[in-house]
C-alpha positions as CSV (number, residue, x, y, z in Angstrom):
1,M,290.7,26.8,81.7
2,P,292.7,26.2,85.0
3,T,295.3,23.6,84.7
4,R,297.1,21.1,87.3
5,A,300.7,22.3,86.7
6,D,302.3,19.9,89.2
7,L,300.6,16.5,87.4
8,R,301.2,14.7,84.2
9,N,299.3,11.6,83.0
10,I,301.0,9.5,80.4
11,A,300.7,6.2,79.1
12,I,303.8,4.2,77.6
13,I,302.8,2.2,74.3
14,A,305.1,0.0,72.0
15,H,305.3,-3.4,70.5
16,V,306.4,-6.2,72.4
17,D,309.8,-6.3,73.9
18,H,310.6,-2.8,72.8
19,G,311.5,-2.0,76.4
20,K,308.4,-0.4,78.0
21,T,308.7,-1.9,81.6
22,T,312.5,-1.3,81.6
23,M,311.8,2.5,80.9
24,V,309.4,2.6,84.1
25,D,312.0,0.9,85.9
26,A,314.4,3.4,85.2
27,M,312.1,6.3,85.9
28,L,311.2,4.9,89.2
29,W,314.8,4.5,90.3
30,Q,315.8,8.0,89.2
31,S,313.0,9.3,91.1
32,G,314.1,8.1,94.4
33,A,311.2,5.6,94.4
34,F,313.5,3.0,96.0
35,R,316.2,3.1,98.8
36,E,319.8,2.7,97.3
37,N,320.3,-0.7,98.9
38,Q,316.8,-2.0,98.1
39,D,316.5,-5.1,96.7
40,V,314.1,-4.4,93.7
41,E,313.5,-6.9,90.9
42,T,313.8,-6.0,87.2
43,R,310.9,-5.3,85.5
44,V,309.2,-4.5,88.7
45,M,305.9,-3.5,87.1
46,D,305.5,-7.2,86.0
47,S,304.1,-8.5,89.1
48,M,302.1,-11.7,88.1
49,D,303.9,-15.0,88.0
50,L,303.2,-15.6,84.4
51,E,304.3,-12.1,83.4
52,R,307.7,-12.8,85.0
53,E,308.0,-16.4,83.4
54,K,307.0,-15.2,79.7
55,G,308.8,-11.9,80.1
56,I,305.8,-10.1,78.7
57,T,303.3,-7.5,80.2
58,I,299.7,-9.0,80.4
59,L,297.9,-6.4,82.5
60,A,298.0,-2.4,82.1
61,K,299.2,-1.1,85.5
62,N,299.8,2.5,86.7
63,T,302.5,4.0,89.1
64,A,303.4,7.6,90.1
65,V,306.8,9.0,89.8
66,K,307.3,12.1,91.9
67,H,310.2,14.2,90.2
68,T,311.6,17.7,90.4
69,I,311.7,19.0,87.0
70,G,313.1,22.8,86.6
71,G,312.7,23.4,90.3
72,Q,309.1,22.4,90.3
73,D,308.1,19.1,92.1
74,V,305.8,17.1,89.5
75,T,303.9,13.8,89.8
76,I,303.9,11.7,86.7
77,N,301.3,9.1,86.5
78,I,302.6,6.5,84.3
79,I,300.4,3.6,82.8
80,D,302.5,0.6,81.7
81,T,300.7,-1.3,79.0
82,P,301.2,-4.7,77.3
83,G,302.8,-5.1,73.9
84,H,300.7,-7.9,72.3
85,A,297.8,-7.1,70.2
86,D,296.0,-9.9,72.1
87,F,295.9,-7.6,75.1
88,G,294.8,-4.5,73.1
89,G,291.9,-4.1,75.3
90,E,294.3,-3.1,78.0
91,V,295.8,-0.4,75.8
92,E,292.7,1.1,74.9
93,R,291.8,1.2,78.6
94,G,295.0,2.6,79.4
95,L,294.7,5.6,76.9
96,E,291.3,6.6,78.6
97,M,293.5,7.6,81.6
98,V,295.9,9.9,80.2
99,D,297.0,13.1,78.4
100,G,299.6,12.1,76.2
101,V,301.6,8.9,75.3
102,L,305.3,8.0,74.9
103,L,305.7,5.8,71.9
104,L,308.8,3.5,72.1
105,V,310.5,2.2,69.3
106,D,313.4,-0.3,69.0
107,A,316.4,1.3,67.4
108,S,317.1,-2.1,65.3
109,E,313.5,-3.5,64.8
110,G,311.9,-0.2,63.9
111,P,308.1,0.0,63.8
112,L,306.3,-3.4,63.7
113,P,302.6,-4.4,63.6
114,Q,301.8,-3.7,67.0
115,T,303.4,-0.2,67.1
116,R,301.0,0.7,64.3
117,F,298.1,-0.6,66.2
118,V,299.0,1.1,69.4
119,L,299.6,4.3,67.5
120,R,296.3,4.1,65.7
121,K,294.6,4.0,69.0
122,A,296.5,7.1,70.4
123,L,296.0,9.4,67.3
124,A,292.2,8.4,67.2
125,K,292.0,10.1,70.7
126,K,294.1,13.0,69.3
127,L,296.9,12.8,72.2
128,P,300.1,14.4,72.0
129,I,303.0,11.8,71.2
130,I,306.7,11.7,72.3
131,V,308.7,9.3,70.2
132,V,311.5,7.6,72.1
133,V,314.0,5.7,70.0
134,N,314.9,3.1,72.7
135,K,317.8,0.9,72.7
136,V,320.3,3.0,70.7
137,D,323.3,1.3,72.2
138,R,322.5,-1.9,70.2
139,S,325.4,-3.3,68.1
140,D,322.8,-3.5,65.0
141,A,321.1,-0.1,65.5
142,R,320.0,1.8,62.7
143,I,318.7,5.1,64.0
144,A,318.0,7.3,61.1
145,E,316.6,4.6,59.0
146,V,314.1,3.9,62.0
147,L,313.3,7.5,62.4
148,D,312.2,7.7,58.7
149,E,310.3,4.7,59.1
150,V,308.5,6.2,62.1
151,Y,307.6,9.4,60.1
152,A,306.3,7.1,57.2
153,L,304.0,5.3,59.5
154,F,302.7,8.5,61.0
155,M,302.3,9.9,57.6
156,D,300.1,6.7,57.0
157,L,297.8,7.1,60.0
158,V,297.6,10.8,60.4
159,D,294.4,12.7,58.8
160,D,295.1,15.9,56.9
161,D,293.3,17.7,59.5
162,S,295.5,16.4,62.3
163,A,298.8,17.5,60.8
164,E,300.1,19.1,63.9
165,L,300.3,15.7,65.4
166,L,303.4,15.1,63.1
167,D,305.4,17.7,65.0
168,F,306.4,15.3,67.6
169,P,309.7,15.5,69.7
170,V,312.1,12.7,69.5
171,V,314.1,11.4,72.4
172,Y,317.0,9.0,72.0
173,A,317.2,6.5,74.8
174,A,319.0,3.3,76.5
175,A,316.2,2.4,79.2
176,K,318.4,-0.3,80.6
177,A,321.3,1.9,81.4
178,G,318.7,4.7,82.4
179,R,320.0,7.2,79.8
180,A,318.1,9.7,77.4
181,S,319.2,12.5,75.4
182,L,317.8,14.8,72.5
183,N,320.7,14.7,70.5
184,Q,321.0,12.0,68.3
185,P,324.0,9.4,69.0
186,A,326.1,7.4,66.4
187,D,324.5,3.9,65.9
188,G,325.3,1.7,68.7
189,E,326.7,4.4,70.9
190,M,325.0,5.6,74.2
191,P,323.2,8.8,74.6
192,D,325.3,11.6,75.7
193,S,323.4,12.3,79.0
194,E,324.0,10.4,81.8
195,T,320.2,10.2,83.3
196,L,316.6,10.7,81.9
197,E,316.4,14.2,82.9
198,P,316.0,15.2,79.2
199,L,313.2,12.7,78.8
200,F,311.5,14.0,81.9
201,E,311.9,17.8,80.7
202,V,310.3,16.7,77.4
203,I,307.3,15.0,79.3
204,M,306.8,18.4,81.3
205,D,306.8,20.7,77.8
206,T,304.8,18.3,75.6
207,I,302.3,16.6,77.7
208,P,299.7,18.8,78.8
209,A,298.6,19.3,82.3
210,P,295.1,18.2,83.2
211,T,292.7,20.9,82.7
212,Y,289.4,21.3,84.7
213,T,286.4,23.8,85.2
214,E,286.5,25.8,88.5
215,G,283.6,24.5,90.7
216,A,282.3,22.0,88.5
217,P,280.6,18.8,90.1
218,L,282.6,15.8,90.6
219,Q,283.0,13.4,87.5
220,A,285.5,10.4,87.7
221,H,285.6,7.6,85.1
222,V,286.4,4.0,86.0
223,T,289.0,2.8,84.0
224,N,290.2,-0.4,85.7
225,L,289.5,-2.8,88.5
226,D,291.6,-4.3,91.1
227,S,291.0,-6.0,94.5
228,S,292.4,-6.1,98.1
229,P,291.9,-8.8,100.6
230,Y,290.8,-6.1,103.2
231,L,289.0,-3.8,101.1
232,G,287.3,-5.9,98.3
233,R,286.8,-4.5,95.0
234,L,289.0,-1.4,94.0
235,A,287.9,0.9,91.3
236,L,290.7,2.7,89.6
237,C,289.4,6.1,88.4
238,R,290.5,9.1,86.6
239,I,289.1,12.3,88.0
240,I,287.8,14.6,85.1
241,E,286.2,17.2,87.1
242,G,285.6,18.2,90.9
243,T,287.3,16.6,93.9
244,I,286.7,13.3,95.7
245,K,287.0,12.8,99.2
246,R,287.3,9.7,101.6
247,G,283.9,8.8,103.1
248,Q,282.1,10.9,100.4
249,N,278.6,10.1,99.3
250,V,278.5,9.9,95.4
251,T,276.1,9.0,92.7
252,W,277.3,5.7,90.9
253,I,276.0,5.7,87.1
254,R,275.9,2.2,85.7
255,R,276.5,1.4,82.0
256,D,272.7,0.9,81.4
257,G,272.3,4.6,82.8
258,S,270.6,3.6,86.1
259,T,272.1,5.3,89.1
260,Q,272.6,4.6,92.9
261,N,273.9,6.6,95.7
262,V,277.0,5.1,97.4
263,K,279.4,6.1,100.2
264,L,283.1,5.6,99.4
265,S,284.7,3.6,102.3
266,E,288.4,4.6,101.1
267,L,290.3,6.5,98.9
268,L,293.8,5.6,97.9
269,M,296.3,7.2,95.5
270,T,299.6,5.5,94.0
271,N,303.0,6.4,95.3
272,A,305.6,4.4,93.3
273,L,304.5,0.7,93.7
274,E,302.3,1.3,96.9
275,R,298.9,2.6,97.3
276,V,298.7,5.0,100.1
277,Q,295.6,6.5,102.0
278,A,294.4,9.9,101.0
279,D,291.9,12.3,102.3
280,S,291.0,13.8,99.0
281,A,292.1,14.0,95.2
282,G,291.4,16.8,92.8
283,P,291.1,16.6,88.8
284,G,293.8,14.8,86.8
285,D,294.5,12.4,89.7
286,I,294.3,8.7,89.3
287,V,292.8,7.1,92.4
288,A,291.5,3.9,93.8
289,V,288.2,3.9,95.7
290,A,286.7,1.2,97.8
291,G,283.2,0.5,99.1
292,I,281.1,-0.5,95.7
293,P,281.3,-4.2,95.2
294,E,279.6,-4.2,91.9
295,I,281.4,-1.5,90.0
296,N,282.5,-2.2,86.5
297,I,284.8,-0.7,84.1
298,G,283.6,2.3,82.0
299,E,281.1,3.6,84.6
300,T,281.2,6.8,86.2
301,L,281.0,8.4,89.8
302,A,279.5,11.8,89.9
303,D,278.2,14.5,92.4
304,P,274.8,13.6,93.8
305,A,273.5,16.9,93.3
306,N,274.1,17.0,89.6
307,P,274.9,13.5,88.1
308,V,276.4,13.5,84.7
309,A,277.6,10.5,83.1
310,L,281.0,10.1,80.8
311,P,281.1,8.2,77.7
312,L,281.6,4.3,78.0
313,I,284.9,3.0,77.0
314,H,284.9,1.4,73.5
315,V,287.0,-1.6,72.7
316,D,287.4,-3.7,69.5
317,E,285.3,-6.6,69.2
318,P,286.7,-10.2,69.8
319,S,288.0,-12.1,66.9
320,I,288.9,-15.9,67.8
321,S,286.8,-18.1,70.0
322,M,287.4,-21.4,71.9
323,T,285.2,-23.6,74.1
324,I,286.1,-24.2,77.9
325,G,284.3,-26.8,79.8
326,I,284.6,-29.2,82.8
327,N,287.0,-32.3,82.5
328,T,285.2,-35.2,80.9
329,S,288.4,-37.6,80.5
330,P,288.4,-41.0,82.7
331,L,291.6,-39.3,84.6
332,A,289.4,-36.2,85.8
333,G,289.9,-35.2,89.5
334,K,293.3,-36.7,89.9
335,S,295.3,-33.3,90.3
336,G,292.8,-30.5,90.5
337,K,290.5,-29.3,92.8
338,K,288.1,-27.2,91.1
339,L,286.1,-29.6,88.8
340,T,282.5,-28.6,88.6
341,A,280.6,-26.4,86.1
342,R,279.3,-24.0,88.8
343,L,283.2,-23.1,89.7
344,V,284.1,-22.8,86.0
345,K,281.2,-20.5,85.2
346,A,282.1,-18.3,88.2
347,R,285.6,-18.0,87.3
348,L,284.8,-17.0,83.7
349,D,282.3,-14.4,85.0
350,Q,285.1,-13.1,87.3
351,E,287.2,-12.6,84.5
352,L,284.6,-10.7,82.5
353,V,284.6,-8.1,85.4
354,G,288.2,-7.0,84.8
355,N,288.9,-8.2,81.3
356,V,286.9,-5.6,78.7
357,S,288.0,-7.5,75.7
358,I,286.4,-11.0,76.2
359,K,282.9,-12.4,76.1
360,V,281.5,-15.6,77.4
361,N,278.4,-17.0,75.7
362,S,276.5,-20.3,76.7
363,T,276.5,-23.4,74.3
364,D,274.1,-26.3,74.0
365,R,275.8,-27.9,76.8
366,P,275.2,-26.9,80.5
367,D,279.0,-27.5,81.2
368,T,280.5,-25.7,78.5
369,W,281.1,-22.2,77.4
370,E,282.3,-20.3,74.5
371,V,284.9,-17.8,75.4
372,Q,285.5,-15.1,72.9
373,G,288.8,-13.1,72.6
374,R,291.3,-11.2,70.7
375,G,294.0,-14.0,70.0
376,E,295.1,-17.5,70.9
377,L,297.6,-15.9,73.2
378,Q,294.9,-14.2,75.3
379,L,292.8,-17.4,75.6
380,A,295.8,-19.5,76.2
381,I,296.9,-17.0,79.2
382,L,293.3,-17.1,80.7
383,V,293.5,-21.1,80.7
384,E,296.8,-21.3,82.1
385,M,295.5,-18.9,85.0
386,M,292.8,-21.1,85.6
387,R,295.0,-24.2,85.5
388,R,297.2,-22.6,88.1
389,E,294.1,-22.0,90.4
390,S,293.5,-25.6,90.4
391,F,290.9,-25.9,87.7
392,E,290.5,-29.2,85.5
393,L,289.2,-28.2,81.9
394,T,288.5,-29.6,78.6
395,V,289.6,-26.7,76.1
396,G,288.5,-26.7,72.4
397,K,290.6,-25.7,69.3
398,P,290.6,-21.9,68.8
399,E,288.1,-21.0,65.9
400,V,287.6,-17.7,64.1
401,L,284.8,-15.7,64.4
402,M,282.8,-15.2,61.1
403,R,280.8,-12.2,60.1
404,E,278.0,-11.9,57.7
405,I,278.7,-8.5,55.5
406,D,276.3,-7.7,52.7
407,G,275.0,-11.0,52.7
408,K,278.5,-12.6,52.3
409,R,280.6,-14.6,54.6
410,H,283.5,-12.6,55.9
411,E,286.3,-13.7,58.2
412,P,289.2,-11.8,60.2
413,V,292.5,-11.1,58.5
414,E,295.8,-10.3,60.1
415,R,298.6,-8.2,58.8
416,L,301.7,-10.3,59.6
417,T,305.5,-9.2,59.7
418,V,308.2,-11.8,59.3
419,D,311.9,-11.2,59.8
420,V,313.8,-14.2,58.4
421,P,317.5,-15.0,57.2
422,E,317.5,-14.9,53.4
423,E,318.0,-18.7,53.1
424,H,314.7,-19.4,54.7
425,L,312.8,-17.0,52.2
426,G,311.6,-19.9,49.9
427,T,310.2,-21.9,53.1
428,V,308.4,-19.0,54.5
429,T,306.8,-18.2,51.0
430,Q,305.6,-21.9,50.6
431,L,304.2,-21.9,54.2
432,M,302.4,-18.7,53.5
433,G,301.0,-20.0,50.3
434,T,299.3,-22.9,51.7
435,R,297.8,-20.5,54.2
436,K,296.2,-18.2,51.7
437,G,298.7,-15.4,52.8
438,R,299.1,-12.4,50.4
439,M,302.5,-10.9,50.0
440,E,302.0,-6.8,50.6
441,Q,305.8,-5.9,50.9
442,M,309.3,-7.6,50.9
443,V,312.4,-5.4,52.2
444,N,316.0,-6.9,51.8
445,H,317.9,-4.7,54.3
446,G,321.2,-5.9,52.9
447,T,322.3,-7.5,56.2
448,G,321.3,-11.1,55.4
449,W,317.9,-10.7,56.7
450,V,314.5,-10.2,54.6
451,R,311.4,-8.3,56.1
452,L,307.9,-9.8,54.7
453,E,304.7,-8.4,55.4
454,Y,301.5,-10.5,54.4
455,T,297.6,-10.0,54.8
456,V,296.8,-13.4,55.9
457,P,293.4,-15.0,57.0
458,A,293.5,-15.5,61.1
459,R,292.6,-19.0,60.6
460,G,295.9,-19.6,58.6
461,L,297.9,-18.2,61.5
462,I,296.4,-20.8,64.1
463,G,299.3,-23.4,64.6
464,F,301.6,-21.4,62.3
465,R,304.2,-20.3,64.9
466,T,305.4,-23.6,65.8
467,E,305.8,-24.9,62.1
468,F,307.3,-21.6,61.3
469,L,310.1,-21.7,64.1
470,T,310.9,-25.4,63.1
471,E,311.3,-24.6,59.5
472,T,313.4,-21.5,60.0
473,R,315.4,-23.4,62.9
474,G,314.2,-21.0,65.5
475,T,315.7,-17.9,63.8
476,G,312.7,-16.2,62.4
477,M,310.7,-13.6,64.3
478,M,307.0,-13.1,63.4
479,H,304.5,-10.6,64.8
480,H,300.7,-10.1,63.7
481,V,297.9,-7.9,64.3
482,F,294.2,-8.1,63.4
483,D,293.5,-6.0,60.4
484,G,289.7,-6.0,59.5
485,Y,287.6,-8.5,57.6
486,E,287.9,-9.9,54.2
487,P,285.6,-12.5,52.3
488,Y,286.1,-16.1,53.2
489,A,289.1,-17.3,51.4
490,G,288.3,-21.1,51.1
491,E,289.6,-24.4,52.9
492,I,293.0,-24.2,54.6
493,K,294.7,-27.3,55.5
494,T,297.6,-26.6,57.9
495,R,298.4,-30.0,59.2
496,Q,299.5,-32.7,56.9
497,T,300.1,-35.2,59.5
498,G,297.8,-37.6,61.6
499,S,297.5,-38.3,65.2
500,L,298.4,-41.7,67.1
501,V,295.6,-42.5,69.3
502,A,295.5,-44.6,72.4
503,D,293.0,-47.5,72.0
504,R,292.9,-48.5,75.8
505,I,293.4,-47.2,79.3
506,G,296.6,-48.4,81.2
507,K,300.1,-47.2,81.7
508,V,302.8,-46.6,78.9
509,T,305.6,-49.4,78.7
510,A,309.0,-48.6,77.1
511,F,308.5,-52.0,74.9
512,S,305.3,-50.7,73.1
513,L,307.0,-47.2,72.6
514,F,309.8,-48.9,71.0
515,N,307.6,-50.5,68.3
516,L,305.8,-47.3,68.0
517,Q,308.4,-44.8,67.5
518,E,308.9,-45.7,63.9
519,R,305.3,-44.7,63.0
520,G,305.9,-41.0,64.2
521,S,307.1,-38.9,67.0
522,M,305.7,-39.7,70.4
523,F,304.4,-37.5,72.9
524,V,304.3,-39.8,76.1
525,A,307.0,-41.4,78.0
526,P,307.1,-44.8,79.9
527,G,305.0,-44.8,83.1
528,E,302.6,-42.0,82.1
529,E,298.7,-42.8,82.2
530,V,296.9,-42.9,79.0
531,Y,293.3,-43.7,78.0
532,E,291.2,-44.5,75.1
533,G,291.0,-41.6,72.7
534,M,294.1,-39.9,74.1
535,I,296.8,-38.5,71.4
536,V,299.8,-40.2,72.2
537,G,302.1,-39.1,69.2
538,E,302.0,-37.4,65.5
539,N,301.6,-40.1,62.7
540,S,303.8,-39.6,60.0
541,R,300.9,-40.0,57.6
542,P,297.9,-38.0,57.1
543,D,295.3,-40.4,58.6
544,D,294.9,-41.1,62.4
545,M,295.8,-44.6,63.7
546,D,294.6,-46.4,66.8
547,V,297.7,-48.0,68.8
548,N,298.3,-49.8,71.8
549,P,301.0,-48.0,74.2
550,T,300.6,-50.1,77.0
551,K,301.5,-53.4,75.6
552,E,304.0,-55.4,77.8
553,K,306.7,-57.9,76.6
554,K,305.7,-61.5,77.1
555,L,308.6,-63.0,79.5
556,T,309.5,-66.8,79.1
557,N,312.4,-68.6,80.8
558,V,314.6,-67.7,78.1
559,R,314.2,-64.0,77.9
560,S,315.5,-61.7,80.5
561,S,313.1,-58.9,81.9
562,T,316.0,-56.6,82.2
563,S,316.8,-56.6,78.4
564,D,314.3,-53.7,77.9
565,E,316.9,-51.5,79.2
566,L,318.9,-51.9,75.9
567,E,315.9,-50.7,73.9
568,R,316.8,-47.0,72.9
569,L,313.8,-44.6,73.1
570,V,313.6,-41.3,71.3
571,P,312.7,-38.8,74.2
572,A,308.9,-37.7,74.1
573,R,307.9,-34.2,72.6
574,V,306.5,-32.3,75.4
575,H,304.2,-29.4,74.2
576,S,303.2,-26.3,76.3
577,L,299.8,-25.0,76.4
578,E,300.0,-22.8,73.5
579,Q,301.7,-25.6,71.4
580,A,299.2,-28.0,72.3
581,L,296.3,-25.7,70.9
582,E,298.3,-25.2,67.9
583,F,298.7,-28.8,67.2
584,C,294.7,-29.7,67.7
585,R,292.6,-30.4,64.6
586,G,289.0,-29.8,64.6
587,D,287.9,-33.1,66.1
588,E,290.7,-32.8,68.7
589,C,290.8,-30.8,72.2
590,L,292.9,-30.6,75.3
591,E,292.5,-32.0,78.6
592,V,294.2,-29.1,80.9
593,T,294.7,-29.9,84.7
594,P,297.4,-28.4,87.1
595,A,299.6,-31.4,86.5
596,A,299.4,-32.1,82.7
597,V,298.4,-31.0,79.6
598,R,297.0,-33.9,77.5
599,M,295.6,-33.8,73.7
600,R,292.8,-36.1,73.1
601,K,289.9,-36.7,70.5
602,T,286.6,-34.8,71.3
603,I,284.9,-38.3,71.1
604,L,287.0,-40.9,73.1
605,V,285.5,-44.2,71.8
606,G,287.1,-45.4,68.6
607,H,283.9,-47.0,67.0
608,E,281.9,-43.8,67.8
609,R,284.6,-41.7,66.1
610,A,284.4,-44.2,63.1
611,K,280.6,-43.5,63.0
612,A,281.2,-39.5,63.2
613,R,283.5,-39.8,60.4
614,N,281.1,-41.7,58.2
615,R,278.3,-39.4,58.9
616,A,280.4,-36.4,57.9
617,K,281.2,-37.9,54.7
618,H,278.0,-38.9,54.1
619,D,276.7,-35.1,54.9
620,A,279.2,-33.7,52.7
């Protein structure tokens, strides 16, 4: 079969924070994508505000690097993928576009759960793999041990009939410094090559060039969507066979198999970070086409004379859900502009178009929807994006999605890897015990740190991160990834404390907080507005308590109004959106507005809550 020798398509996959986006940065710089004096941000591929703030990749993006390798000009299309399992749908989609992968592994941390997840996906597609041991210059690098762990992981995942995949090249790199080498350096040392040239050569030798059939009709696979203010919806396609031209008439084959003839108004190809106009593109190219406003991911563009559909993109099912509805609190409409059910529904439908790994279902209420996704982080990111777009929402507590298997109730379980200093080993074991975690492995590196591997119900990990970081004084590291379904493990009680709930509407006073702070820790500061049913603090006892945070000091001719200043208040605990979601119990939810995230009871009125509690006791 003829091949495109001047083209390579690769995806960069790895666990979170192992240096994927930094590696793409270095490849772009060394290929002359930027001017010498050009002001370019680090991690240039992370273009969303949220990605920059959190330091993680959320959406898979592609770039094209033009490089001269061995005297030949080559275009390398690189797909930068997220490292969190919650955004696994982006990884699965990215792998549809490429002919091989770069697997990055941190020279100190080694393979982690997400490394396993993305590698399993790449091996299932039988893609050739280049292993890059990154960050070899770390002071705590342990290159040889990490390489042994990588081989062990491959042995674990590779079938007997795919043993050739074990014969992978290894490149040692320091992406931040823009250096790579085929020779193993000493632990903590830089690679002996000054550039990434050895990596480019390995890509050229290992990753196969796109193949095609001479004279075959057009087939292009839609693998991603984007939008442009001028061109409307853009479909990112990988051309499998044939050529595509600007202004060409093609057949659009939908997911349900129906076809429609459409005209492509624009054809764009990626050059570094910019999309530039192109007249035509051939097999193996990754292009963006405009002119089809309703096109979706997984669909096919084909030749009108011979329309043949490509297989649909399969992604894993969601494992967690939460309800999203309009803001129903007494303070609704104070800071947001998008308040109605119609606008919320339109935004969720828009998210469905570009995000293949979420689902939106109706509930018994017309202003509330159930949104299903892969993990808390994915759903929290969606809510955070909507909040920044001026939406006001009521968000329910995340819940896991149960499944009926062989007539028994099964729940999703996660594989959790925890790295902690030795002195916190007992604490973590205790925390996991209450959450029905099952220890699979424990490794003591002899460096004062211990690695623990658990299988734990996904329910048990909701709210675990905050408690874990508190108990390990911020030193522990944890990562988890979906690991299948197991029979229901029984009741898990994670939060031992109750909530302090405001019993009226008004402004918080310093006087009332001073009297309340011995009851527990407070979430509100003087001057903030509260309403009946809003959670203003955490009770030190297990049950909820109704309190009055708006009580004012009675002034007489003896007392001075200024003596309030002498009252020492403990600063309020401020929760991020993820922390607030973790804190919530079953009868609590969040009010999310552009200005604030407030925790509240689902039922605001106190006597109604008491009735609901009594009913629940009676039913039980």
